[in-house]
PDB file of N, CA, C, O and CB in Angstrom:
ATOM      1  N   MET A   1       6.747  13.402   5.331  1.00  0.00           N
ATOM      2  CA  MET A   1       6.261  11.833   5.892  1.00  0.00           C
ATOM      3  C   MET A   1       6.901  10.850   5.110  1.00  0.00           C
ATOM      4  O   MET A   1       6.892  10.897   3.880  1.00  0.00           O
ATOM      5  CB  MET A   1       4.603  11.485   5.770  1.00  0.00           C
ATOM      6  N   GLU A   2       7.419  10.024   5.715  1.00  0.00           N
ATOM      7  CA  GLU A   2       8.345   9.064   5.128  1.00  0.00           C
ATOM      8  C   GLU A   2       7.710   7.960   4.286  1.00  0.00           C
ATOM      9  O   GLU A   2       8.259   7.363   3.360  1.00  0.00           O
ATOM     10  CB  GLU A   2       9.121   8.443   6.200  1.00  0.00           C
ATOM     11  N   TRP A   3       6.375   7.763   4.782  1.00  0.00           N
ATOM     12  CA  TRP A   3       5.909   6.846   3.736  1.00  0.00           C
ATOM     13  C   TRP A   3       5.574   7.396   2.484  1.00  0.00           C
ATOM     14  O   TRP A   3       5.718   6.822   1.405  1.00  0.00           O
ATOM     15  CB  TRP A   3       4.823   6.164   4.147  1.00  0.00           C
ATOM     16  N   ILE A   4       5.124   8.522   2.661  1.00  0.00           N
ATOM     17  CA  ILE A   4       5.058   9.126   0.970  1.00  0.00           C
ATOM     18  C   ILE A   4       6.322   8.968   0.309  1.00  0.00           C
ATOM     19  O   ILE A   4       6.297   8.301  -0.726  1.00  0.00           O
ATOM     20  CB  ILE A   4       4.725  10.826   0.805  1.00  0.00           C
ATOM     21  N   GLU A   5       7.557   9.498   0.733  1.00  0.00           N
ATOM     22  CA  GLU A   5       8.688   9.645   0.048  1.00  0.00           C
ATOM     23  C   GLU A   5       9.043   8.092  -0.222  1.00  0.00           C
ATOM     24  O   GLU A   5       9.709   7.799  -1.215  1.00  0.00           O
ATOM     25  CB  GLU A   5       9.781  10.532   0.859  1.00  0.00           C
ATOM     26  N   LYS A   6       8.653   7.244   0.547  1.00  0.00           N
ATOM     27  CA  LYS A   6       9.049   5.438   0.121  1.00  0.00           C
ATOM     28  C   LYS A   6       8.192   5.340  -1.182  1.00  0.00           C
ATOM     29  O   LYS A   6       8.662   4.977  -2.260  1.00  0.00           O
ATOM     30  CB  LYS A   6       8.391   3.953   1.507  1.00  0.00           C
ATOM     31  N   ILE A   7       7.054   5.654  -1.006  1.00  0.00           N
ATOM     32  CA  ILE A   7       6.223   5.426  -2.065  1.00  0.00           C
ATOM     33  C   ILE A   7       6.683   5.915  -3.623  1.00  0.00           C
ATOM     34  O   ILE A   7       6.755   5.295  -4.684  1.00  0.00           O
ATOM     35  CB  ILE A   7       4.994   6.070  -1.649  1.00  0.00           C
ATOM     36  N   LYS A   8       7.013   7.599  -3.181  1.00  0.00           N
ATOM     37  CA  LYS A   8       7.575   8.083  -4.590  1.00  0.00           C
ATOM     38  C   LYS A   8       8.735   7.438  -5.022  1.00  0.00           C
ATOM     39  O   LYS A   8       8.814   7.118  -6.208  1.00  0.00           O
ATOM     40  CB  LYS A   8       7.917   9.518  -4.617  1.00  0.00           C
ATOM     41  N   SER A   9       9.666   7.193  -4.235  1.00  0.00           N
ATOM     42  CA  SER A   9      11.002   6.120  -4.592  1.00  0.00           C
ATOM     43  C   SER A   9      10.699   4.823  -5.440  1.00  0.00           C
ATOM     44  O   SER A   9      11.578   4.126  -5.947  1.00  0.00           O
ATOM     45  CB  SER A   9      11.664   5.489  -3.138  1.00  0.00           C
ATOM     46  N   LEU A  10       9.392   4.596  -5.525  1.00  0.00           N
ATOM     47  CA  LEU A  10       9.170   3.317  -6.054  1.00  0.00           C
ATOM     48  C   LEU A  10       8.360   3.299  -7.480  1.00  0.00           C
ATOM     49  O   LEU A  10       7.957   2.299  -8.072  1.00  0.00           O
ATOM     50  CB  LEU A  10       8.425   2.535  -4.982  1.00  0.00           C
ATOM     51  N   LYS A  11       8.236   4.600  -7.853  1.00  0.00           N
ATOM     52  CA  LYS A  11       7.533   4.949  -9.075  1.00  0.00           C
ATOM     53  C   LYS A  11       8.045   4.345 -10.188  1.00  0.00           C
ATOM     54  O   LYS A  11       7.248   3.886 -11.006  1.00  0.00           O
ATOM     55  CB  LYS A  11       7.513   6.294  -9.310  1.00  0.00           C
ATOM     56  N   ASN A  12       9.341   4.248 -10.398  1.00  0.00           N
ATOM     57  CA  ASN A  12       9.833   3.728 -11.637  1.00  0.00           C
ATOM     58  C   ASN A  12      10.113   1.996 -11.608  1.00  0.00           C
ATOM     59  O   ASN A  12      10.660   1.415 -12.546  1.00  0.00           O
ATOM     60  CB  ASN A  12      11.220   4.580 -11.946  1.00  0.00           C
ATOM     61  N   THR A  13       9.649   1.326 -10.396  1.00  0.00           N
ATOM     62  CA  THR A  13       9.960   0.102 -10.414  1.00  0.00           C
ATOM     63  C   THR A  13       9.343  -0.712 -11.412  1.00  0.00           C
ATOM     64  O   THR A  13       8.180  -0.490 -11.749  1.00  0.00           O
ATOM     65  CB  THR A  13       9.765  -0.340  -9.298  1.00  0.00           C
ATOM     66  N   GLU A  14       9.989  -1.597 -11.896  1.00  0.00           N
ATOM     67  CA  GLU A  14       9.508  -2.479 -13.035  1.00  0.00           C
ATOM     68  C   GLU A  14       9.581  -3.744 -12.542  1.00  0.00           C
ATOM     69  O   GLU A  14       9.271  -4.574 -13.396  1.00  0.00           O
ATOM     70  CB  GLU A  14      10.288  -2.386 -14.341  1.00  0.00           C
ATOM     71  N   LYS A  15       9.864  -4.189 -11.525  1.00  0.00           N
ATOM     72  CA  LYS A  15       9.926  -5.755 -11.010  1.00  0.00           C
ATOM     73  C   LYS A  15       9.419  -5.704  -9.721  1.00  0.00           C
ATOM     74  O   LYS A  15       9.870  -4.853  -8.955  1.00  0.00           O
ATOM     75  CB  LYS A  15      11.428  -6.473 -10.954  1.00  0.00           C
ATOM     76  N   LEU A  16       8.411  -6.604  -9.290  1.00  0.00           N
ATOM     77  CA  LEU A  16       7.973  -7.149  -8.137  1.00  0.00           C
ATOM     78  C   LEU A  16       8.830  -8.130  -7.539  1.00  0.00           C
ATOM     79  O   LEU A  16       8.903  -9.197  -8.150  1.00  0.00           O
ATOM     80  CB  LEU A  16       6.792  -7.657  -8.328  1.00  0.00           C
ATOM     81  N   ASP A  17       9.453  -8.021  -6.549  1.00  0.00           N
ATOM     82  CA  ASP A  17      10.638  -8.873  -5.876  1.00  0.00           C
ATOM     83  C   ASP A  17       9.867  -9.122  -4.492  1.00  0.00           C
ATOM     84  O   ASP A  17       8.799  -8.587  -4.193  1.00  0.00           O
ATOM     85  CB  ASP A  17      12.317  -7.963  -5.687  1.00  0.00           C
ATOM     86  N   LYS A  18      10.596 -10.033  -3.690  1.00  0.00           N
ATOM     87  CA  LYS A  18      10.292 -10.493  -2.424  1.00  0.00           C
ATOM     88  C   LYS A  18      10.491  -9.400  -1.573  1.00  0.00           C
ATOM     89  O   LYS A  18       9.694  -9.205  -0.655  1.00  0.00           O
ATOM     90  CB  LYS A  18      11.046 -11.643  -2.025  1.00  0.00           C
ATOM     91  N   LYS A  19      11.588  -8.553  -1.784  1.00  0.00           N
ATOM     92  CA  LYS A  19      12.114  -7.432  -0.658  1.00  0.00           C
ATOM     93  C   LYS A  19      10.999  -6.411  -0.769  1.00  0.00           C
ATOM     94  O   LYS A  19      10.507  -5.842   0.205  1.00  0.00           O
ATOM     95  CB  LYS A  19      13.758  -6.650  -0.999  1.00  0.00           C
ATOM     96  N   LEU A  20      10.641  -6.222  -2.023  1.00  0.00           N
ATOM     97  CA  LEU A  20       9.459  -5.111  -2.391  1.00  0.00           C
ATOM     98  C   LEU A  20       8.248  -5.838  -1.490  1.00  0.00           C
ATOM     99  O   LEU A  20       8.011  -5.424  -0.355  1.00  0.00           O
ATOM    100  CB  LEU A  20       9.016  -4.968  -4.372  1.00  0.00           C
ATOM    101  N   ILE A  21       7.615  -6.776  -1.984  1.00  0.00           N
ATOM    102  CA  ILE A  21       6.586  -7.051  -1.446  1.00  0.00           C
ATOM    103  C   ILE A  21       6.637  -7.263   0.113  1.00  0.00           C
ATOM    104  O   ILE A  21       5.566  -7.094   0.696  1.00  0.00           O
ATOM    105  CB  ILE A  21       6.157  -8.043  -2.118  1.00  0.00           C
ATOM    106  N   ASN A  22       7.508  -7.539   0.714  1.00  0.00           N
ATOM    107  CA  ASN A  22       7.779  -7.533   2.204  1.00  0.00           C
ATOM    108  C   ASN A  22       7.752  -6.076   2.722  1.00  0.00           C
ATOM    109  O   ASN A  22       7.122  -5.813   3.746  1.00  0.00           O
ATOM    110  CB  ASN A  22       9.211  -8.213   2.541  1.00  0.00           C
ATOM    111  N   GLU A  23       8.403  -5.153   2.056  1.00  0.00           N
ATOM    112  CA  GLU A  23       8.201  -3.922   2.490  1.00  0.00           C
ATOM    113  C   GLU A  23       6.793  -3.240   2.309  1.00  0.00           C
ATOM    114  O   GLU A  23       6.335  -2.398   3.082  1.00  0.00           O
ATOM    115  CB  GLU A  23       9.150  -3.214   1.905  1.00  0.00           C
ATOM    116  N   LEU A  24       6.227  -3.679   1.281  1.00  0.00           N
ATOM    117  CA  LEU A  24       4.939  -2.981   1.110  1.00  0.00           C
ATOM    118  C   LEU A  24       3.537  -3.616   1.290  1.00  0.00           C
ATOM    119  O   LEU A  24       2.531  -2.910   1.224  1.00  0.00           O
ATOM    120  CB  LEU A  24       4.956  -2.516  -0.130  1.00  0.00           C
ATOM    121  N   ILE A  25       3.478  -4.828   1.495  1.00  0.00           N
ATOM    122  CA  ILE A  25       2.210  -5.718   1.783  1.00  0.00           C
ATOM    123  C   ILE A  25       2.300  -6.372   2.995  1.00  0.00           C
ATOM    124  O   ILE A  25       3.198  -7.110   3.398  1.00  0.00           O
ATOM    125  CB  ILE A  25       1.960  -6.781   0.762  1.00  0.00           C
ATOM    126  N   GLU A  26       1.057  -5.952   3.652  1.00  0.00           N
ATOM    127  CA  GLU A  26       0.558  -6.379   5.031  1.00  0.00           C
ATOM    128  C   GLU A  26       0.356  -7.566   5.107  1.00  0.00           C
ATOM    129  O   GLU A  26       0.785  -8.309   5.990  1.00  0.00           O
ATOM    130  CB  GLU A  26      -0.552  -5.840   5.478  1.00  0.00           C
ATOM    131  N   ASP A  27      -0.478  -7.934   3.967  1.00  0.00           N
ATOM    132  CA  ASP A  27      -1.463  -9.185   4.091  1.00  0.00           C
ATOM    133  C   ASP A  27      -2.168  -9.463   2.747  1.00  0.00           C
ATOM    134  O   ASP A  27      -2.712  -8.519   2.173  1.00  0.00           O
ATOM    135  CB  ASP A  27      -2.643  -8.923   5.243  1.00  0.00           C
ATOM    136  N   ILE A  28      -2.191 -10.726   2.196  1.00  0.00           N
ATOM    137  CA  ILE A  28      -3.138 -10.832   1.030  1.00  0.00           C
ATOM    138  C   ILE A  28      -4.247 -11.938   1.601  1.00  0.00           C
ATOM    139  O   ILE A  28      -3.908 -12.988   2.146  1.00  0.00           O
ATOM    140  CB  ILE A  28      -2.289 -11.363  -0.484  1.00  0.00           C
ATOM    141  N   VAL A  29      -5.459 -11.576   1.411  1.00  0.00           N
ATOM    142  CA  VAL A  29      -6.693 -12.106   1.674  1.00  0.00           C
ATOM    143  C   VAL A  29      -7.362 -12.660   0.460  1.00  0.00           C
ATOM    144  O   VAL A  29      -7.663 -11.890  -0.452  1.00  0.00           O
ATOM    145  CB  VAL A  29      -7.492 -11.133   2.288  1.00  0.00           C
ATOM    146  N   ILE A  30      -7.662 -14.156   0.365  1.00  0.00           N
ATOM    147  CA  ILE A  30      -8.534 -14.576  -0.711  1.00  0.00           C
ATOM    148  C   ILE A  30      -9.777 -15.307  -0.032  1.00  0.00           C
ATOM    149  O   ILE A  30      -9.623 -16.274   0.714  1.00  0.00           O
ATOM    150  CB  ILE A  30      -7.733 -15.544  -1.755  1.00  0.00           C
ATOM    151  N   ASP A  31     -11.087 -14.739  -0.367  1.00  0.00           N
ATOM    152  CA  ASP A  31     -12.183 -14.988   0.256  1.00  0.00           C
ATOM    153  C   ASP A  31     -12.903 -16.191  -0.453  1.00  0.00           C
ATOM    154  O   ASP A  31     -12.293 -16.663  -1.413  1.00  0.00           O
ATOM    155  CB  ASP A  31     -12.955 -13.764   0.330  1.00  0.00           C
ATOM    156  N   ASN A  32     -14.095 -16.749  -0.128  1.00  0.00           N
ATOM    157  CA  ASN A  32     -14.618 -18.014  -0.550  1.00  0.00           C
ATOM    158  C   ASN A  32     -14.896 -17.913  -2.085  1.00  0.00           C
ATOM    159  O   ASN A  32     -15.082 -18.936  -2.744  1.00  0.00           O
ATOM    160  CB  ASN A  32     -15.922 -18.387   0.276  1.00  0.00           C
ATOM    161  N   ASN A  33     -14.921 -16.664  -2.650  1.00  0.00           N
ATOM    162  CA  ASN A  33     -15.342 -16.394  -3.868  1.00  0.00           C
ATOM    163  C   ASN A  33     -14.050 -16.401  -4.876  1.00  0.00           C
ATOM    164  O   ASN A  33     -14.172 -16.204  -6.085  1.00  0.00           O
ATOM    165  CB  ASN A  33     -16.117 -15.073  -3.814  1.00  0.00           C
ATOM    166  N   SER A  34     -12.948 -16.622  -4.306  1.00  0.00           N
ATOM    167  CA  SER A  34     -11.569 -16.535  -4.850  1.00  0.00           C
ATOM    168  C   SER A  34     -11.307 -14.948  -5.243  1.00  0.00           C
ATOM    169  O   SER A  34     -10.488 -14.776  -6.146  1.00  0.00           O
ATOM    170  CB  SER A  34     -11.411 -17.576  -6.209  1.00  0.00           C
ATOM    171  N   ASN A  35     -11.857 -13.879  -4.716  1.00  0.00           N
ATOM    172  CA  ASN A  35     -11.570 -12.412  -4.507  1.00  0.00           C
ATOM    173  C   ASN A  35     -10.280 -12.193  -3.862  1.00  0.00           C
ATOM    174  O   ASN A  35     -10.101 -12.725  -2.767  1.00  0.00           O
ATOM    175  CB  ASN A  35     -12.628 -11.748  -3.671  1.00  0.00           C
ATOM    176  N   ILE A  36      -9.400 -11.521  -4.359  1.00  0.00           N
ATOM    177  CA  ILE A  36      -8.010 -11.012  -3.607  1.00  0.00           C
ATOM    178  C   ILE A  36      -8.081  -9.796  -3.173  1.00  0.00           C
ATOM    179  O   ILE A  36      -8.550  -8.923  -3.903  1.00  0.00           O
ATOM    180  CB  ILE A  36      -6.777 -10.999  -4.421  1.00  0.00           C
ATOM    181  N   LYS A  37      -7.729  -9.575  -2.190  1.00  0.00           N
ATOM    182  CA  LYS A  37      -7.718  -8.133  -1.333  1.00  0.00           C
ATOM    183  C   LYS A  37      -6.025  -8.296  -1.076  1.00  0.00           C
ATOM    184  O   LYS A  37      -5.527  -9.354  -0.692  1.00  0.00           O
ATOM    185  CB  LYS A  37      -8.924  -8.069   0.438  1.00  0.00           C
ATOM    186  N   ILE A  38      -5.299  -7.148  -1.336  1.00  0.00           N
ATOM    187  CA  ILE A  38      -3.948  -7.025  -0.921  1.00  0.00           C
ATOM    188  C   ILE A  38      -3.883  -5.852  -0.039  1.00  0.00           C
ATOM    189  O   ILE A  38      -4.202  -4.821  -0.631  1.00  0.00           O
ATOM    190  CB  ILE A  38      -2.996  -6.911  -2.082  1.00  0.00           C
ATOM    191  N   ILE A  39      -3.578  -5.698   1.155  1.00  0.00           N
ATOM    192  CA  ILE A  39      -3.530  -4.965   2.235  1.00  0.00           C
ATOM    193  C   ILE A  39      -2.008  -4.455   2.360  1.00  0.00           C
ATOM    194  O   ILE A  39      -1.005  -5.142   2.554  1.00  0.00           O
ATOM    195  CB  ILE A  39      -4.058  -5.778   3.416  1.00  0.00           C
ATOM    196  N   PHE A  40      -2.123  -2.888   2.177  1.00  0.00           N
ATOM    197  CA  PHE A  40      -0.743  -2.400   2.086  1.00  0.00           C
ATOM    198  C   PHE A  40      -0.602  -2.100   3.426  1.00  0.00           C
ATOM    199  O   PHE A  40      -1.550  -1.921   4.191  1.00  0.00           O
ATOM    200  CB  PHE A  40      -0.432  -1.199   1.108  1.00  0.00           C
ATOM    201  N   LYS A  41       0.891  -2.025   3.803  1.00  0.00           N
ATOM    202  CA  LYS A  41       1.234  -1.604   5.123  1.00  0.00           C
ATOM    203  C   LYS A  41       1.015  -0.049   5.441  1.00  0.00           C
ATOM    204  O   LYS A  41       0.873   0.357   6.594  1.00  0.00           O
ATOM    205  CB  LYS A  41       2.665  -1.972   5.336  1.00  0.00           C
ATOM    206  N   CYS A  42       1.003   0.679   4.456  1.00  0.00           N
ATOM    207  CA  CYS A  42       0.664   2.281   4.632  1.00  0.00           C
ATOM    208  C   CYS A  42      -0.616   2.569   4.165  1.00  0.00           C
ATOM    209  O   CYS A  42      -1.030   3.719   4.017  1.00  0.00           O
ATOM    210  CB  CYS A  42       1.630   3.260   3.847  1.00  0.00           C
ATOM    211  N   GLU A  43      -1.350   1.413   3.892  1.00  0.00           N
ATOM    212  CA  GLU A  43      -2.800   1.650   3.549  1.00  0.00           C
ATOM    213  C   GLU A  43      -3.687   2.580   4.595  1.00  0.00           C
ATOM    214  O   GLU A  43      -4.459   3.462   4.220  1.00  0.00           O
ATOM    215  CB  GLU A  43      -3.474   0.221   3.452  1.00  0.00           C
ATOM    216  N   TYR A  44      -3.460   2.256   5.835  1.00  0.00           N
ATOM    217  CA  TYR A  44      -4.366   3.181   6.718  1.00  0.00           C
ATOM    218  C   TYR A  44      -3.793   4.779   6.818  1.00  0.00           C
ATOM    219  O   TYR A  44      -4.554   5.727   7.013  1.00  0.00           O
ATOM    220  CB  TYR A  44      -4.423   2.494   8.318  1.00  0.00           C
ATOM    221  N   LYS A  45      -2.676   4.885   6.692  1.00  0.00           N
ATOM    222  CA  LYS A  45      -1.990   6.382   6.455  1.00  0.00           C
ATOM    223  C   LYS A  45      -2.357   6.972   5.250  1.00  0.00           C
ATOM    224  O   LYS A  45      -2.525   8.184   5.118  1.00  0.00           O
ATOM    225  CB  LYS A  45      -0.432   6.381   6.415  1.00  0.00           C
ATOM    226  N   TYR A  46      -2.494   6.095   4.315  1.00  0.00           N
ATOM    227  CA  TYR A  46      -3.256   6.934   3.011  1.00  0.00           C
ATOM    228  C   TYR A  46      -4.521   7.540   3.156  1.00  0.00           C
ATOM    229  O   TYR A  46      -4.882   8.677   2.853  1.00  0.00           O
ATOM    230  CB  TYR A  46      -3.535   6.058   1.841  1.00  0.00           C
ATOM    231  N   PHE A  47      -5.178   6.546   3.698  1.00  0.00           N
ATOM    232  CA  PHE A  47      -6.764   6.893   4.013  1.00  0.00           C
ATOM    233  C   PHE A  47      -6.990   7.819   5.005  1.00  0.00           C
ATOM    234  O   PHE A  47      -8.020   8.465   4.815  1.00  0.00           O
ATOM    235  CB  PHE A  47      -7.573   5.715   4.464  1.00  0.00           C
ATOM    236  N   GLU A  48      -6.335   8.120   6.067  1.00  0.00           N
ATOM    237  CA  GLU A  48      -6.152   9.097   6.853  1.00  0.00           C
ATOM    238  C   GLU A  48      -5.903  10.164   6.306  1.00  0.00           C
ATOM    239  O   GLU A  48      -6.712  11.070   6.506  1.00  0.00           O
ATOM    240  CB  GLU A  48      -5.383   8.902   7.625  1.00  0.00           C
ATOM    241  N   SER A  49      -4.777  10.426   5.479  1.00  0.00           N
ATOM    242  CA  SER A  49      -4.654  11.575   4.678  1.00  0.00           C
ATOM    243  C   SER A  49      -5.627  12.124   3.710  1.00  0.00           C
ATOM    244  O   SER A  49      -5.847  13.313   3.477  1.00  0.00           O
ATOM    245  CB  SER A  49      -3.665  11.406   4.056  1.00  0.00           C
ATOM    246  N   LEU A  50      -6.228  10.984   3.131  1.00  0.00           N
ATOM    247  CA  LEU A  50      -7.539  11.574   2.210  1.00  0.00           C
ATOM    248  C   LEU A  50      -8.455  12.069   2.953  1.00  0.00           C
ATOM    249  O   LEU A  50      -8.924  13.145   2.583  1.00  0.00           O
ATOM    250  CB  LEU A  50      -8.309  10.583   1.348  1.00  0.00           C
ATOM    251  N   ASP A  51      -8.977  11.457   4.189  1.00  0.00           N
ATOM    252  CA  ASP A  51     -10.097  11.941   5.052  1.00  0.00           C
ATOM    253  C   ASP A  51      -9.555  13.243   5.514  1.00  0.00           C
ATOM    254  O   ASP A  51     -10.342  14.166   5.302  1.00  0.00           O
ATOM    255  CB  ASP A  51     -10.502  10.939   6.296  1.00  0.00           C
ATOM    256  N   PHE A  52      -8.575  13.547   6.014  1.00  0.00           N
ATOM    257  CA  PHE A  52      -7.915  14.937   6.191  1.00  0.00           C
ATOM    258  C   PHE A  52      -8.218  15.991   5.032  1.00  0.00           C
ATOM    259  O   PHE A  52      -8.768  17.090   5.107  1.00  0.00           O
ATOM    260  CB  PHE A  52      -6.329  14.741   6.267  1.00  0.00           C
ATOM    261  N   ILE A  53      -7.710  15.341   3.982  1.00  0.00           N
ATOM    262  CA  ILE A  53      -7.922  16.562   2.674  1.00  0.00           C
ATOM    263  C   ILE A  53      -9.072  16.643   2.394  1.00  0.00           C
ATOM    264  O   ILE A  53      -9.433  17.656   1.796  1.00  0.00           O
ATOM    265  CB  ILE A  53      -7.282  16.370   1.274  1.00  0.00           C
ATOM    266  N   ASN A  54     -10.132  15.524   2.753  1.00  0.00           N
ATOM    267  CA  ASN A  54     -11.521  16.015   2.258  1.00  0.00           C
ATOM    268  C   ASN A  54     -12.307  16.963   3.215  1.00  0.00           C
ATOM    269  O   ASN A  54     -13.211  17.715   2.851  1.00  0.00           O
ATOM    270  CB  ASN A  54     -12.433  14.781   2.001  1.00  0.00           C
ATOM    271  N   LYS A  55     -11.769  16.802   4.682  1.00  0.00           N
ATOM    272  CA  LYS A  55     -12.328  17.657   5.609  1.00  0.00           C
ATOM    273  C   LYS A  55     -12.050  19.081   5.538  1.00  0.00           C
ATOM    274  O   LYS A  55     -12.785  19.974   5.960  1.00  0.00           O
ATOM    275  CB  LYS A  55     -11.991  17.245   6.778  1.00  0.00           C
ATOM    276  N   GLU A  56     -10.788  19.230   4.900  1.00  0.00           N
ATOM    277  CA  GLU A  56     -10.323  20.702   4.841  1.00  0.00           C
ATOM    278  C   GLU A  56     -11.018  21.607   3.851  1.00  0.00           C
ATOM    279  O   GLU A  56     -10.690  22.790   3.760  1.00  0.00           O
ATOM    280  CB  GLU A  56      -8.865  20.758   4.501  1.00  0.00           C
TER     281      GLU A  56
END
């Protein structure tokens, strides 16, 4: 799975830059209480994989 390899390749990343943010982050949402939620581009694939593992 390509997305897993991409995540693995980032494990030694020490600095968050614009390129990395654009690659990984889909959206950033701030609600009325100033709570911040970061939505990652591969988030749904991650949760899909977890569901699959848990069903097995």
